[in-house]
N, C-alpha and C positions, 0 to 999 in steps of 0.2 A: 463353687462346686456344682458340677453336673449331677441332675438327679439321676433316680436307677434307673441301668439301664433300660430296655426292652428286652425282657430275660428273669429280671426280676421277679417277676411275676408268676414265670412259668411259657409268659408268652415265645416265641419265636422270634430269635434276633439273629442280622444277619453274620453270615460266618467272619471270620476271622484265620487266617492262619498266622500262631506263632508259632519261627522258628530260631529253637537254641542251641545256639552257633558256641561250642563246649561244651554237648552234652555232657560228655563224658568226666566230668570236672564233679569235685564237691558241692560248689554252690549250687546246682540245678538239684540232684537228689536232697539235698540238706536243708534248703530253702526255698530257690524257684516253683519246683514238680510240688513238695506240699500244699504250697499256698493259693499253685494251682488247684487243686484237688480240692479243699474249701471252698472256691472260690466257685468254683462247680457246682457246690453241693447244695453253696448257699442260693444259688442265682443259676437256679437249674437251663432256664432258656436260652440259656449260652450257648451259641452254635462254634469249638474253635476244633479245629483243624491243629493237632501239634508233632516240629517235624523238628525232628532231633538229627543234631549234623555235628564229628567230628573226628579226631584224628584215630576212636579206635576202631578193630575188626569188630563193630555190633549188625546186629542185622534186624531184623524188626520184631521178633520176637525177644531177642534181648532189652530190647530198648522200651517193649512193653509190655516188658515182667522191671525192669524198670522204676518206670510209670506209678506200675500194681505199686509198689513196693515204699515207692514215697510216697500215694495218695495215705495209704495207708495208717500215714505218721501222725493228721490231721483227722483220721477215721472218717474219708473222702465214700460216700454213700450217689446211691441215685442216674436215671439213666444217663445227664448227661456223662455225670466221668466218665459209666461204662462204654458213652459212645467215643470219648476220650480216648480212652486204652484200644478198643478195639481197634479205631482207625491211627494209630498214632504210629510212622516209620523213622527211620532213622537210612542220614548216606551218609557216607563215608568221605570225606572233605575237608579241602584244606583253605579254612577259610578265609586267610590269605589270596588267595589265587579269584581272579577276575573273572573265570568262567564256571569255576566250584559253584559262586555264588548265587555266578548268574541259571545255575542248571536249580539252583535251592529255590529262589525268586519265584524259576518259570512255573514248580511244581507244585504252587501254593494256589490256594483259592483268597478266593475276597477283596480284604485288606489283608495285610504281609505287617507282625512285626513280627524286625531282629533282634534278641534279648544274647545282647551280649555276655554272655556270661561266661568271659575271658581275661587273662591275665593283662595287665592294660596294655603292653607295647607289641602285643597280639593283636588287644581290640584297634591299635591304630593301625598295622597294618591293615587294618580288615578295612577298616573306614578308604585307606588309597584304592584299594581295589576294586571298590563299589565305586570310582570315580569312571571306571573301564567296562560299566553292567547296567543296563537299561532300566531304570527303577520304574514302582509300576507307581500314582498316582495313591500318597495318601500313606502312604512310606514310611513304617515309625520306627526311630534308631533308639535303641537301652540300651546304656552302659550300665558297668558297676561303677561304682568309686575303684580307684581314687581315681581324678580328671586331672589326668596327667602328674607329673613328680615336682613340679614345680611352676610357676607365673605362667610363666614364659612358655615349655610344654603346654599349658594348660591353652592358651592364647590358641598357640597351633594347632589343639584339636579344636577346637572352634571353628578355625579358617575349618579345617578339611570337613568335619560341619557340613557350614555353612554349602558349602559347595555339593552337596548329595541333596539337604531337605530344607524346610523352614525349620526355623528357631522351633516353634512347637508341635513341632515332630517328632521332635528330640525329645526323648528322658532322659537324664544323668538320677539313677537314682537312689535314691537318702531311705531308706527304711523306720529312721530316725523322725521320720515326717510322714509319720504312716497318718489316715485319714482324723483317727482319735485323738491322739497325741497334739495336733496342730490343734483340732473344737475344742479336749480340753482346755487348755493354755489359756484359748482369744477367749472362750464361752466364761470361766473364771473373772476375767479382771475386765474383757467391755457390756456382761451378761449384768454384770454388780456393780450397781452403782460408792460402793464401800470403797473398789479398790480401785475406779480408774482414778477420783480425785486427789491419789496418793500416787500411782501410780508415776512418780518421777525424785529426781534427787531429793526435793526440798526435804522427801518421807527417806527415802527408802536410802539405805546407809550403805550395804555391798547385796552383791548379787549373786551364787554359787553354782554351777550348772557341772556335776562328776555323772561319771559315768564306772561306779570302782565292780572288776568285776574278781570273781571266789577264783572261776577257771582261770589256765595256766596258757602254756604255747597253747596244748593242746594238736599237737602236729603241724599247725601250720607255718614255722621254719621258714617257709618258699618266700610265705613274703611277708611277711609280718617278720622277720628280724632286718629286710631292708626298706622295712618303715621308722617300726616302730611306732612307740604309743601315740607320740604328736602329732604323727602324718595320719594315722590309722586313724583318731577316731575326735582329735579334738579338730586337724586342719574342716574335716569333712562334716558330720553330723553336729558336734557342740554348737558350733559355731552359727549352724543353721537352726540349732534350737535358741542361740543366742536373740537372732535375731526374731525372731517371731517373739519369744518374752519381752524382747527391748524396742520392738515396731512405733509408727503412730498409726492410731485410730486408721482402721482400712472402711470401705466405703462400701467393699463389701467381701464375700470367701470367694467371688471370682480370682482362677486365675491371674488375669493383669489385675489385680490390686492387691493379691496376697505375696506375688513374687516379686512387686516394686515396691511392697514396703518391705518384706525381707531385703532387695537389693540396696534400699534406701540410709536403713542402721548399716549394714555389711560395708561402705565407704566410706560412710564417718567412723570403722573405731581398729584400734590402728593398739602395738602393744601400750601398757602403760607406762605414761612416763616419756617411752624412746627411749624401755632400759631394758632392752630382751637377756642383758643374766640377771639385773636387780628382779625382776617381775616376776622368776619360771625357775622350776625346780625341774630337774630329771632321774629316776633312780633304774635299778632295775634286781628283781626279786633271788636270794639265794638259798636254796634248800628249807625247806622246811616242812609243818604241817599241815593237814586246813578236813577237817571234821574228821581225823583219824587218818586220811589217808597222805603219804613221804610223798611230797613234792619232788623231785627232782630242783637243781642251782638251773635258772636262765639259759647262762655261757654252759652247761649239758645235756637240753634238752639235743632231740640227734639232728642236722640240719646246720644248727647257728653257729655261727662264726663269731666270735669273742671280741676277736680287733677289732672290726666293727663298733663294740661300744654302744649295741640300740638301747637305746631304755623301755621297762616294759608297767614303765607310767614318768605318767607326766599332773606338769603346771603349768598352765603360766595365766600371768591378768592383762587384762584387757583394755583399754575407755572408751568410752562414742562419743565421739567429739558435737557434742549438741547440746539446743537448749536443757531437753530431761534429762537426758543422765547426764551432766559436764558432773566428772567430779565420783563418779559412782568406783572403788572399778567391780570386777568384772571374772571372777577368776573357775577356767576349766577345769578340772581333771580329768583321767580315765588314766588305767593301770589293771594288771591282771594280778591271780594269785595277790590276793588282798584281803581276802579270809570270808567278806560276807559282802552279796551281791545287792551296791548303790546305786540306782538311777534318778536323779533327782534334782529339781531347780530350788532353791536356801535364797526368795529372801529376804534378809534383814531387813527392818524399820530403823529409823533413827529413834535415841530414847526421851521420852517424856519430856517436855521442851516445860513441866512445871508440873509440881508433887505436893500437894499443899499438905502443909505441914503438919504434922500427926499421923503420918502411914510409917508403919515401920515395913520392913525388910526391905527388895531391895526388885524395885521397876524393870524389867527388864528388857533389852529390846524386843515385841512384838519378830516374831519368826511366820514366815509361808514356806507353810513345805508343798511342792507340787511330786509326787511322784510317779515315775515314765514309765513303771513297772513293779506290782500292779497301779496300776492310775486310781492314787487318790489322795484326797490333801490333808494336809494342819493343818493347824495356826493355833503357834503358842501365844498367852497373854496373859498379863499377868490378873487377878482378881483380888478380889476380901476372901480370906481365906477361913475355913469353920474356924468355931468358937470365937476367939477376935477378931469385931471387925475392920480393928485397924490396921491386922496386918496383910501383907496384899502377898497372895500367893500364886505357883505357874498352873497353870488350867492351860490344856490343849481341847481344839473344837476339832470331830477330825468328822470327815464326808470323803467317798470311796463313789468315783463316775461310773464304775461300770464298768466291766467287760464288756471292750469295744468286739460286734460282730463275728469280725472276722481278724488275723495275723495282721499286720505291720504288711510285712510284703501279701500276698493279699490284697490290702489294702489298694497300694502302689502296683498289685498287678487289674487288679479295678480298672488304675486311670489308664493305664496303657489300652487294653483293652476297647476302652467306651473313648480312644480320644482326646483326652483331659489330661493338661499337662501341671493343674493344680497344685501337687506333690511333687512335682521332675522339679530340681534342684535346675536354674536358668544359668546359660553360659556365663553370662556375664560374672552374677555371684560365684561360679567358683574358681573364678581367674582369683575374686578378692579373699577368699579362703586363706588360695595362695598368698598375697601378698602380705597380709593379715600375721603368717605363723613364719612368712620367713623368715629377717630378722635372729629367730627365737629357735629355728629353726641350724641354722648358717652357725649361733655362738654354742650348739649344742656340738656341730662336727668339727666346728675345733676346739670344745674342752676348754672354753671358756667356761661352763655351768658346769657344778660336781657331778659327777658323776656318779649316785646315791648306792646303794643297797639299804634289803630290806627283807626277814626273811618271810618267803611262801606261807602266805596263813591270815597273813598281819598285816594292820591296816596302815602301814607304810612305813617311813622312814621317824624312829621317833622324834630325831633332832626337824623334822617341821612343822613351820606353826601350823596351828589346825585353825582343819576350815568347820 
């Protein structure tokens, strides 16, 4: 990973023009712009020019109001923040037309980064239109997930991007790979000799990576009802986290070494026992309550088509076909309206190989839990309990990683502005993620996997195995 940019210490840095395609959309105001404001507050020496582009009939004044409101969400202040707001401009543009894209790029200063805050289909059309545009040296293309809708479309998108810029100038955004998350996981494993020697199938029984959300659909039917939990979270975010957990030791945290390590793991990953039906579950939430708030059934949410059978909770188990992880199930789970937010990696070790006669109680497997928000660690161990020293008791050792300096989106945005692709998803791994989940997606589509239900605000279907 690169060192802090010139500008992190208040000194001047080269100008970068950030062009937000789809500036009037929810993603820009809810995630991208607040992260930019926080980054500018943290690194006041950055020189950013901000251009918004979209089909809405906005003017510069309205765009600046949107930027100001978004920056306030992260309490962003300082001269750099004020300068970006004052210089922000908006251009009504059809980003699928080469002439409009060329005009946007021509009006930019310094290095140019195009951020595609757009639906995937529109982003793909914009990439085709860029073929007819004179592109500046060093142009960065930053794309939000999903990267395609299956392996074939992801491959086609990658081929299109290759016509425009080199791979290291393409940033496929995955905020789950924010710098703090990656470094925390790798630090626990590689900086502690107590863990690395036992980080294999010889000592680890199973791994669970989960992202349970308390929130329901929250007005996102336009995208979510066509995607579902498996494509929305597991195909993208959770498989990337799996790769960070399971990779072989790497020489450095450079973009090349880290992304090579991720790629090797994903190429070895497939559905458990090649059985997509027996190795997956899906469900959607019915009406329920959460913290005193009534939640409507998913099928009654505005914009939902019940006939699609979209799942709001998905689980799938995969295997990694290499010597380190042979026989270890990795279960990935994500869903909505589950009563409580749980974002964690749960590593269950094998039971003790021998327990001396004389101990009483149960020697349960040790469990390492790495929480991804808040960032903390817990290790469940067997110890001698109070009173009778021969009786085993359960104890939890806890530690906090400490909050990252910035939100994950700001860390990813920092990489874009620095030209550091370490936290970006590489093209080949984007294709591998689709390859891994496609058998399960097909089983979901053809109804081979039952669509169970769970009341909103509960942990999921009661009949599912506990993980």
